[in-house]
Structures are given as structure tokens and as C-alpha cells.
C-alpha positions in Angstrom: 145.6 265.0 47.4 145.5 264.8 51.1 142.1 264.2 52.9 143.3 262.8 56.3 146.6 262.8 58.1 149.0 260.2 56.5 150.4 257.9 59.1 151.8 255.3 56.7 151.7 254.3 53.0 152.4 251.3 50.9 153.3 252.2 47.3 153.0 249.5 44.4 153.4 250.3 40.8 151.9 249.0 37.7 153.0 249.8 34.1 150.2 250.2 31.6 151.1 248.4 28.2 154.4 249.6 27.0 154.1 253.2 28.6 156.3 254.4 31.4 153.4 255.9 33.4 152.7 254.1 36.7 149.8 254.0 38.8 150.0 253.6 42.5 147.9 252.6 45.6 148.4 254.3 48.8 147.2 253.0 52.1 146.2 255.5 54.8 145.7 254.7 58.5 142.8 257.1 59.9 143.1 257.4 63.6 140.0 257.8 65.8 139.8 261.3 67.0 138.6 262.2 70.5 136.9 265.6 70.8 134.3 266.8 73.4 132.0 268.2 70.6 131.9 264.6 69.2 130.7 263.0 72.2 126.8 261.8 72.2 124.6 264.4 74.0 121.0 264.3 75.3 118.5 267.1 74.7 114.9 266.8 76.0 115.4 263.1 76.5 116.6 262.3 72.9 120.2 261.4 72.4 122.2 262.7 69.4 125.4 261.2 68.0 127.7 263.7 66.3 129.4 262.4 63.2 133.2 261.8 63.4 133.7 262.9 59.7 131.5 263.5 56.7 132.3 263.5 52.9 132.2 266.5 50.7 128.8 266.1 48.9 126.8 264.9 51.9 123.4 266.4 51.7 120.2 266.8 53.6 116.7 268.2 53.0 114.4 269.7 55.7 113.3 272.9 57.4 115.7 275.7 58.4 115.2 278.3 60.9 117.4 281.1 62.4 118.4 282.4 65.7 119.7 285.9 66.7 119.4 288.5 69.5 118.5 286.1 72.3 121.8 284.1 71.8 124.1 287.0 70.5 127.2 287.0 72.7 126.6 283.6 74.3 128.9 280.6 74.0 128.2 278.2 71.2 128.7 274.3 71.6 132.3 274.4 70.3 133.3 277.3 72.7 133.0 280.3 70.4 131.0 283.5 71.2 128.0 283.4 69.1 127.8 286.5 66.5 124.3 286.8 65.0 126.2 288.9 62.1 128.6 286.1 61.1 127.7 283.4 58.6 127.4 280.4 60.9 124.8 277.8 61.9 123.8 275.1 64.2 123.4 271.5 63.3 122.7 268.5 65.5 125.2 266.1 64.2 127.6 267.5 61.6 131.3 267.9 62.7 132.3 271.4 63.9 133.7 273.6 61.3 132.0 271.7 58.5 131.2 274.3 55.7 127.7 273.9 54.1 125.9 275.5 51.4 122.4 276.1 52.3 119.8 276.6 49.5 116.2 278.0 50.2 114.0 275.7 48.0 111.2 278.3 47.9 113.2 281.0 46.3 116.5 279.5 45.0 118.7 281.6 47.3 121.8 280.2 48.8 124.4 281.0 51.4 127.5 279.4 52.6 128.0 278.9 56.4 130.2 277.2 59.0 128.8 274.9 61.6 129.9 276.0 65.1 126.8 275.1 67.3 124.3 272.3 68.0 120.6 272.5 67.3 117.9 273.2 66.3 115.9 271.0 68.7 112.6 271.6 67.2 111.0 268.6 65.5 111.3 268.7 61.8 114.1 271.3 61.6 117.7 270.4 60.4 119.5 273.6 60.7 119.5 276.8 62.6 121.2 279.8 60.7 122.7 282.8 62.2 120.6 286.0 61.7 122.9 287.2 58.9 122.9 284.0 57.1 119.1 283.5 57.5 118.5 287.0 56.1 120.5 286.2 53.0 118.0 283.4 52.0 114.8 285.3 53.1 114.3 283.7 56.6 114.3 287.0 58.3 110.7 287.4 56.5 109.4 283.8 56.6 111.0 282.5 59.8 111.4 279.0 58.4 111.8 277.5 54.9 112.5 274.1 53.2 116.2 273.9 52.5 118.8 271.7 50.9 122.1 271.6 52.8 125.3 270.2 51.1 128.7 269.9 52.7 131.1 271.6 50.4 134.3 271.7 52.7 135.8 272.3 56.0 137.5 275.3 57.8 141.1 275.4 56.8 140.5 273.2 53.7 139.8 274.2 50.1 136.4 273.4 48.8 136.0 270.4 46.7 138.7 270.1 44.1 138.1 266.7 42.5 136.2 263.4 43.0 136.8 259.8 43.8 134.7 256.6 43.6 134.5 254.2 46.5 134.4 250.7 45.1 134.7 248.5 48.3 135.3 248.1 52.0 137.1 245.2 53.5 138.1 244.0 57.0 141.4 242.7 55.9 144.0 244.8 54.1 144.9 242.1 51.7 141.5 242.0 50.0 141.5 245.8 49.8 144.8 245.9 48.1 143.7 243.1 45.8 140.8 245.1 44.6 142.9 248.3 44.2 145.4 246.6 42.3 142.9 245.1 39.8 141.3 248.5 39.1 144.6 250.5 38.6 144.9 249.0 35.1 141.8 251.2 34.1 144.2 254.3 34.1 143.6 255.9 37.6 145.3 255.7 41.0 143.7 254.0 43.8 143.8 254.7 47.5 143.0 252.5 50.6 141.9 254.2 53.7 141.7 252.4 57.0 138.7 253.9 58.8 138.0 252.2 62.2 138.0 248.4 61.4 137.6 248.7 57.6 139.9 249.2 54.6 137.9 251.4 52.1 139.1 251.3 48.5 138.8 254.3 46.1 139.7 255.0 42.5 140.9 258.7 42.6 141.8 261.5 40.2 138.6 262.5 38.6 138.4 266.3 38.0 134.7 266.6 37.6 131.6 264.7 39.0 130.6 263.9 35.4 134.1 262.3 34.6 133.6 260.0 37.7 130.0 259.2 36.6 130.9 258.4 33.0 133.8 256.3 34.2 131.5 254.1 36.3 129.0 253.7 33.5 131.8 252.9 30.9 133.4 250.3 33.1 130.1 249.0 34.7 131.4 249.8 38.3 129.2 249.7 41.3 130.0 252.2 44.1 129.4 255.9 44.9 131.2 259.2 44.2 132.5 261.5 46.9 134.3 264.9 46.7 138.0 265.4 47.5 139.6 268.5 49.0 143.1 269.7 49.6 145.1 271.1 52.6 
């Protein structure tokens, strides 16, 4: 499993009982990424702060709309030429090239789109679909609709392939490794990711969301579940 570029890792091993299987803790350093499309920007006097990264499974509810002929052939916020017949969308803060599933809560229809633009800048709306994407879920008839959007992957990445449980975040690496080592005895690998100034600790290797959830309940673990994806 690779989520972010591996800069360095520390491997420790722990033998469970008398078996020969070992469980390891990897430590990843996540660099800050500079990208023009991630810089704060202002529209109509309001400042928006694009997210540097987002986990698979992130979701949001609100109103969706669509945009088409008046923008067809123009540049999008990430420098592409807008194609109203492609399955793309505009979102105010999601990272560019995030892949999201958009479900119309009025009729249950869904479409998968890639974020390549910023907007919509109408109060109450959370996503602007291309004409083709909007048509797939009925927006060409209604204009707008309440939707659920969920992050399922990224361009160049496979969609969610497994799950992990975040169990802690520390300012110092020692504390993160100590917690990771303690939880390895439960039969799963642990990973430590350094994101900005924090070391985040995860229990990894769950094939399904239900497996991760049942594991948390059985072991009385507080934390939250996030998706994993592979290169």
C-alpha cells in the first residue's frame, strides 16, 4: 500500500506468540506540496482555502448544479479546456483531480466525476457538474438537486482498495511509535505518517469497512476509518 511518496521508513518487528509472522511499523514523511491551484483565492469578497489533501471516503451534502455551453472551450482553474461533454466538475476546495461519486438524493442516480475547476460560487451550492455529468443524474431537467458527494479516488490512482483506522496523532515521533508498537500485537500492521507537524498513527490492512469497524468495536478502539488506495 502506498498512499504518499515514501521518503524514509523505520521498520521494527514484533513476533506474535510463537508464530514466525511479524508485524511492522513504517514511518512516512509527507512533504508540503506547493501548487498554484492550492493557494487561497477570493471570489466576491469571500476567501476560499483549497485542501492540500483529502481521504478516500470524505463526503459532503448540499446542492448540485451544472454548467455548460457558456463555458465550453474556456480554461478551467487547473488550466484544462472545459469540455461540457466530459465527466468533470467544479468544487470550491477539493484538490484538483479528486475523483468523486455524486448521488442525486431525489432520484438515487449517481455519476463519477473528476474535479478540474473551482466553483460554484452561488450560496448553498457545493458542486457544479459538467453538462454530461449533470444529465446522468437528472440535473438537465431540474437544474439543481440535493446530492451526496463522496471521494472515491484520484486521477492516476485506483479507487479504494482497503481501509485503515487512525488511532492517534502526536507532535513527537517517539510517542507515535510507542502507540503503534502497542497496537501491533492485535494482528495488523501499523503505519506512522508525518503530516506537517504531526505524526499520525494508523492500524492498516483491513479489506472492508465492516472488518475495520468490527475490529474497533471488538478491541474498544477510539478512532476513525479512512480508505486506502494503491498507485
